[in-house]
GUKOL-955507 format. One line per field, with one value per residue (C-alpha): residue number from 1; residue in one letter; x, y, z. Coordinates in steps of 0.5 Angstrom, whole numbers, plus 500, padded with zeros to 3 digits. Layout:
GUKOL-955507
num = NUM_...
residuo = A_...
xx = X_...
yy = Y_...
zz = Z_...
***
This chain:
GUKOL-955507
num = 1_2_3_4_5_6_7_8_9_10_11_12_13_14_15_16_17_18_19_20_21_22_23_24_25_26_27_28_29_30_31_32_33_34_35_36_37_38_39_40_41_42_43_44_45_46_47_48_49_50_51_52_53_54_55_56_57_58_59_60_61_62_63_64_65_66_67_68_69_70_71_72_73_74_75_76_77_78_79_80_81_82_83_84_85_86_87_88_89_90_91_92_93_94_95_96_97_98_99_100_101_102_103_104_105_106_107_108_109_110_111_112_113_114_115_116_117_118_119_120_121_122_123_124_125_126_127_128_129_130_131_132_133_134_135_136_137_138_139_140_141_142_143_144_145_146_147_148_149_150_151_152_153_154_155_156_157_158_159_160_161_162_163_164_165_166_167_168_169_170_171_172_173_174_175_176_177_178_179_180_181_182_183_184_185_186_187_188_189_190_191_192_193_194_195_196_197_198_199_200_201_202_203_204_205_206_207_208_209_210_211_212_213_214_215_216_217_218_219_220_221_222_223_224_225_226_227_228_229_230_231_232_233_234_235_236_237_238_239_240_241_242_243_244_245_246_247_248_249_250_251_252_253_254_255_256_257_258_259_260_261_262_263_264_265_266
residuo = M_R_Y_K_V_D_H_D_Y_H_I_H_S_Q_L_S_A_C_S_G_D_P_E_Q_S_T_S_R_L_L_Q_Y_A_K_D_N_G_Y_E_R_I_C_V_T_D_H_Y_W_D_A_A_V_E_G_A_S_D_W_Y_K_K_Q_N_F_D_H_V_A_Q_S_L_P_L_P_Q_A_D_G_I_E_F_L_F_G_C_E_S_D_M_D_M_H_K_E_V_G_I_P_A_A_R_Y_D_D_F_G_F_I_I_I_P_T_T_H_L_H_M_T_G_F_T_I_R_K_E_D_N_D_S_A_A_R_A_A_L_W_V_E_R_T_G_H_L_L_E_L_S_L_P_F_H_K_V_G_I_A_H_L_A_C_R_L_I_D_N_R_S_R_E_D_F_L_Q_T_I_S_L_I_P_D_A_D_M_Q_R_I_F_A_K_A_A_K_L_G_V_G_I_E_L_N_Q_S_D_M_S_F_A_D_S_E_A_D_I_V_L_R_M_F_R_I_A_K_T_Q_G_C_K_F_Y_L_G_S_D_A_H_H_P_T_A_F_K_N_T_K_A_I_F_E_R_A_V_T_L_L_D_L_H_E_S_D_K_F_R_I_G_G
xx = 915_919_920_914_915_908_911_915_917_921_919_920_913_915_916_923_928_932_926_922_918_911_909_912_905_903_897_902_906_899_898_906_903_897_901_906_901_903_900_903_907_909_911_919_920_926_925_928_924_924_925_931_938_943_939_943_940_938_934_931_925_923_920_914_909_912_912_905_903_902_896_890_894_890_887_885_882_887_893_895_898_902_905_912_919_927_931_937_944_949_955_953_950_943_937_933_926_924_920_914_913_914_906_905_909_907_914_920_927_934_940_947_950_949_956_956_954_961_960_953_954_962_968_972_978_974_975_978_975_978_975_968_968_969_963_958_960_960_953_950_951_950_943_941_943_938_930_927_920_924_918_916_923_928_935_936_940_946_950_949_954_954_957_963_962_969_968_965_972_973_965_967_974_970_964_969_974_968_970_965_965_962_957_956_955_951_946_945_943_939_935_934_931_927_929_928_934_933_934_935_934_940_944_941_943_949_954_954_962_961_956_960_962_954_951_957_953_946_947_950_944_940_945_944_936_935_928_928_924_924_925_926_928_925_925_922_917_922_926_919_921_925_924_921_926_931_927_926_934_935_930_933_941_940_935_929_923_917_920_925_920_920_913_912_909_912
yy = 549_545_538_536_531_527_519_514_509_505_502_496_492_487_481_483_480_486_488_483_489_487_495_496_493_495_500_504_504_507_512_515_517_520_524_526_528_524_521_515_510_503_498_494_488_484_479_473_470_461_460_465_460_462_465_466_463_470_471_464_465_471_469_471_467_470_478_477_475_484_483_486_492_497_504_510_517_520_516_510_505_500_493_493_489_490_485_484_483_477_477_473_479_475_479_475_477_473_476_472_475_483_484_482_489_496_498_494_496_493_495_495_497_492_490_487_481_477_471_473_480_480_476_476_479_485_488_496_502_501_495_496_503_499_493_501_501_495_492_499_498_492_492_497_492_487_486_490_493_500_504_501_500_504_503_503_507_508_513_507_506_499_499_499_500_499_506_513_514_509_509_516_514_509_514_519_514_513_516_522_520_512_516_520_514_510_516_518_510_510_517_513_507_512_508_512_513_513_519_514_518_514_516_523_524_526_531_539_537_531_534_535_527_525_529_528_522_525_532_528_524_530_533_527_527_523_522_521_519_518_513_512_505_505_499_501_506_510_511_516_521_525_522_529_534_530_529_536_537_534_536_543_541_538_544_539_541_538_536_532_527_519_518_510_508_514
zz = 084_089_090_094_100_099_099_102_097_102_108_111_116_121_116_114_118_120_122_126_130_132_132_125_122_115_120_123_117_114_121_119_112_115_120_114_109_105_099_096_100_099_103_100_105_104_098_094_090_091_084_083_086_090_095_102_109_111_105_103_108_105_099_095_101_107_104_102_108_109_103_104_105_109_106_108_104_099_101_096_099_095_095_094_095_096_092_092_087_089_087_081_079_080_082_087_083_077_070_072_079_076_076_083_085_085_086_086_089_088_092_089_095_100_100_108_106_104_100_097_095_095_094_101_097_095_101_100_099_090_090_092_089_083_085_085_078_076_080_078_071_070_073_068_063_065_062_068_068_070_069_076_079_083_085_093_097_092_097_103_108_108_101_106_113_116_118_117_114_109_107_105_101_098_094_093_089_084_077_075_067_071_075_068_064_068_070_063_062_069_066_059_061_067_073_080_084_091_097_102_109_112_106_107_115_113_116_113_112_108_104_097_098_100_094_088_086_086_083_077_077_076_071_067_068_072_077_085_090_097_102_109_109_116_120_126_129_132_124_123_127_124_117_113_116_113_107_106_108_101_097_099_098_092_089_087_084_081_075_078_081_081_078_079_073_069
***
């Protein structure tokens, strides 16, 4: 059976500093789910816990008390609305969510590709395609060695342009330099752990001529037995306009079936 586009597990509300849009309320997120016939959505505001040292100035104010302002979440019949978060990994490979907070969230997403934060996620000298490709391997591999509740963890936007945002050409060059063998090893581990692999709306918004470059890692992940979930990564209501069509295109190009779907909790 074809993979059903029935969820969105990566959505930001106005509480995320990169949103701040009063129109991006949790009520608006729920309406988006209703409009698209989704059965499950999750709010995943940026979060770095105050108990974890090393937060950047941007992250410090986005602690648990801050993201928990969205609670209680609005509900509607036939739609499960989960409280989640998007934490991060700094350049020392510290993740901003402590074990004591795992049970406070229904879903946790962690990106390894936020390499636009010089001095926080990446050193100034790691500024060429080869270095950034190596960091993708190092950071993603390290994440899978942590003691995380992988049954409710997703790795966000693995083909994110922020891995190398100097130009589109630099981005494509960087992800092209990640060796197949490293991807095979990493995704085999991810499949064994049961972690979710995100199909991000922005990552999937590529030109037809770029499809083989961008989708290579996801095709390898599928071959290794990984499970996939969908994430709009929306920060404003305007981002919801073409989300479902982009998801459907990704499902078609990757030939995904319901058996390929990541289900929170296993």
